[in-house]
C-alpha positions in Angstrom: 29.1 -0.8 6.2 27.4 0.1 9.1 23.4 0.0 9.6 22.6 3.6 9.2 24.8 3.9 6.0 23.1 0.8 4.4 19.7 2.2 5.3 20.1 5.6 4.0 21.6 3.9 0.8 19.0 1.5 0.3 16.1 4.4 0.6 18.2 6.5 -1.6 18.4 4.1 -4.1 14.7 3.0 -3.9 13.3 6.6 -4.2 15.5 7.5 -7.4 14.6 4.2 -9.0 10.9 3.9 -8.4 11.0 7.4 -9.3 12.4 6.6 -12.8 10.4 3.8 -13.5 7.3 5.7 -12.4 8.2 8.1 -15.0 8.7 5.3 -17.7 5.0 3.9 -16.6 3.5 7.2 -17.1 5.3 7.6 -20.7 4.0 4.2 -21.7 0.4 4.9 -20.4 0.3 8.4 -21.9 1.4 6.7 -25.6 -0.8 3.9 -25.5 -4.0 4.7 -23.8 -6.3 7.6 -25.5 -7.0 10.7 -23.6 -10.1 9.5 -22.3 -8.8 6.3 -21.1 -5.7 7.9 -19.3 -8.3 10.4 -17.7 -10.5 7.3 -16.5 -7.3 5.4 -15.1 -6.4 8.8 -13.6 -10.0 9.3 -12.0 -10.4 5.3 -10.8 -6.9 5.5 -9.2 -7.8 8.7 -7.3 -11.2 7.2 -6.1 -9.3 3.8 -5.0 -6.8 6.1 -3.0 -9.4 8.1 -1.1 -11.4 4.5 -0.4 -8.2 2.7 0.4 -7.3 5.4 3.7 -10.7 4.1 5.0 -9.4 0.4 5.2 -5.7 1.7 5.8 -6.4 3.8 8.8 -3.1 5.0 9.3 -2.0 1.6 10.7 1.3 1.7 8.7 2.3 4.9 10.7 1.4 3.1 13.8 3.3 0.0 12.7 6.6 2.0 12.1 6.1 4.0 15.5 5.6 0.7 17.6 7.8 -1.5 15.7 10.6 0.6 16.8 9.8 0.6 20.2 9.0 -3.0 20.4 12.4 -3.7 19.1 14.2 -1.3 21.4 12.3 -3.1 24.2 13.1 -6.7 22.9 9.5 -7.2 22.9 9.3 -8.5 19.3 6.4 -11.0 20.4 4.3 -7.3 20.4 5.5 -6.6 17.1 4.0 -9.8 15.7 0.8 -9.2 17.6 0.7 -5.5 16.2 1.1 -6.5 12.5 -1.8 -9.5 12.8 -4.0 -7.0 14.6 -3.7 -4.5 11.5 -3.8 -6.9 8.9 -7.3 -8.2 10.6 -8.5 -4.6 10.5 -7.5 -4.0 7.2 -9.2 -6.9 5.8 -12.6 -6.1 7.6 -12.1 -2.6 6.3 -11.6 -3.9 2.9 -14.8 -6.2 3.0 -16.6 -3.1 3.9 -15.3 -0.9 1.0 -16.1 -3.8 -1.2 -19.7 -3.8 -0.2 -19.8 0.1 -0.4 -18.5 0.2 -3.8 -21.0 -2.5 -5.1 -23.9 -0.6 -3.5 -23.0 2.8 -4.3 -20.5 2.3 -7.2 -23.0 3.1 -10.0 -23.7 6.4 -8.4 -20.0 7.1 -8.4 -19.6 6.0 -11.7 -22.4 8.6 -13.0 -20.5 11.3 -11.1 -17.5 10.6 -12.8 -19.1 10.8 -16.2 -20.2 7.2 -16.8 -19.4 5.8 -20.2 -16.3 4.0 -19.4 -16.7 3.9 -15.7 -18.8 1.3 -14.0 -18.6 0.0 -10.3 -16.7 -3.2 -11.3 -13.8 -1.0 -12.5 -14.2 1.2 -9.5 -13.7 -2.2 -7.7 -10.7 -3.2 -9.6 -9.1 0.4 -8.8 -9.9 0.0 -5.5 -8.4 -3.3 -5.0 -5.4 -2.1 -7.1 -4.4 0.8 -4.5 -5.6 -1.6 -1.3 -3.0 -4.0 -2.5 -0.4 -1.2 -1.9 -1.7 -1.1 1.7 -0.2 -4.8 2.4 2.9 -3.6 1.1 2.9 -0.6 3.3 2.2 -2.4 6.2 5.2 -4.8 5.3 7.4 -1.8 4.7 6.4 -0.1 8.0 7.5 -3.0 9.9 10.6 -3.4 8.3 11.1 0.3 8.8 10.5 -0.1 12.6 12.8 -2.9 12.5 15.4 -0.6 10.5 15.8 -3.3 7.9 15.4 -0.7 5.1 17.2 -3.0 2.5 13.9 -5.2 2.2 11.8 -2.1 1.5 14.3 -0.6 -1.5 14.5 -4.3 -2.9 10.5 -5.0 -2.7 9.6 -1.4 -3.7 12.1 -1.6 -7.0 10.9 -5.0 -7.9 7.2 -4.0 -7.6 8.0 -0.8 -9.7 10.0 -3.2 -12.4 7.1 -5.6 -12.7 4.5 -2.9 -13.2 6.7 -1.4 -15.8 7.9 -4.6 -17.7 4.1 -5.4 -17.6 3.0 -2.3 -19.4 6.1 -2.3 -21.8 5.1 -6.0 -23.0 1.6 -5.3 -23.4 1.8 -2.0 -24.5 0.0 -2.6 -27.7 -2.9 -4.0 -25.9 -3.5 -2.0 -22.8 -6.6 -0.6 -21.6 -7.7 0.7 -18.3 -8.8 -2.8 -16.8 -5.6 -4.3 -18.2 -3.4 -1.5 -16.6 -5.1 -1.9 -13.3 -4.9 -5.8 -13.4 -1.2 -5.5 -14.2 -0.6 -3.4 -10.9 -2.7 -5.4 -8.9 -1.1 -8.6 -9.8 2.5 -7.0 -9.2 1.0 -5.5 -6.0 -0.2 -9.0 -4.4 2.9 -10.6 -5.4 5.3 -8.2 -3.9 3.2 -8.1 -0.9 3.0 -11.7 -0.6 6.9 -11.7 -0.9 7.4 -9.2 1.8 5.0 -11.3 4.2 7.1 -14.3 3.8 10.3 -12.3 4.3 8.6 -10.4 7.3 7.5 -13.3 9.1 10.8 -15.3 8.6 12.3 -12.1 10.1 10.2 -11.7 13.1 10.6 -15.5 13.9 14.4 -15.4 13.6 14.4 -12.0 15.9 11.9 -13.5 18.3 14.2 -16.2 19.3 17.1 -13.9 20.2 14.8 -11.7 22.0 13.4 -11.9 25.6 9.3 -12.7 24.6 8.4 -11.5 28.0 5.8 -12.9 30.6 3.0 -10.7 30.0 1.3 -10.1 26.6 -1.9 -7.7 27.2 -4.0 -7.0 24.2 -2.5 -4.4 21.8 -5.5 -2.0 21.5 -5.2 -0.1 24.7 -1.6 0.4 23.7 -1.8 1.7 20.6 -5.4 3.4 20.6 -4.2 7.4 21.2 -1.5 7.2 18.5 -4.0 5.3 16.2 -6.7 7.3 16.4 -4.4 10.6 15.8 -2.8 8.5 12.7 -5.9 7.3 11.4 -7.4 11.0 11.0 -4.0 12.3 9.6 -3.8 9.7 7.2 -7.3 10.0 5.9 -7.2 14.0 5.8 -4.2 14.1 3.9 -4.6 11.5 1.2 -8.1 13.6 0.9 -6.4 16.7 0.2 -4.0 15.4 -2.2 -6.4 12.9 -4.2 -9.8 14.7 -3.9 -10.0 17.3 -6.7 -8.2 14.5 -9.3 -11.8 12.3 -9.8 -13.4 15.7 -10.9 -10.4 17.0 -12.9 -10.0 13.6 -14.9 
C-alpha cells in the first residue's frame, strides 16, 4: 500500500472512530451528570479552550508547515529544533496562564455564576485542554513528516481511554473527575507520542544530511508564526466565546 493511501485511510479511520467515541462520551456524561454539572463542565472546557490558544499560539500549524519543508529538504535537525522551540514556548506560556488563572480565577468564576466553579476547577479545566496542545504538537510533527498512522493510533487510543474511564466510573462522575480522566489520558498519550516522535526523528536524522549551518529557528518562522498565532486565537475565540455564557 502506498504511503498516500495508508495516510488517507489512517486519517479517515481516526476521524470516524474518534467522532463515534466522542458521541459515546457525551451520552455517558449527559446520563450521569446532572444538568447543572454538565453546564459547568461545558463552561470550564470552553474557558480552557480560550486560554489554551494563548499557550498554543498557533505553533501546531507552524510545525506542519515547516515540518514538511524540513523533511523535503533533508534538514530534520531543524524539525527537532523547531519542535523543542515550540514546546519551550508552550510551557512558558502555560505557566503564565496558570498564574493568570490563580489571580483572576475568582472573577471568572463569578462571571460563570459561582457556586460549583472556583479558580481551581478553572485551572483543572485549562490543564485538561492544554494537555491537548502537547498532542497537537506531536501530531503536527507527524503530519509534517507524512506519518498519519501515528496520529490515528494515538488519537484513537486517547479517545478510547477517555471513553473507558467515563464508562467505568460512570456512577461516580463529577466535574473534577471528568476533567481528571481527560487530563490523565491526555498526558499519557502525549508522553507516548513524544517518545515515538523523538525515536522517529533520531532515526530519520541518521538517514539525512544534517547540514553544516544551523541558524536560529525564530527568524525563519517568524512571519508565518505571527499569522498562524493570530488566526488560531481568533478562530477559537469565535467558536468558544459564547459557550461559557450559554452554559
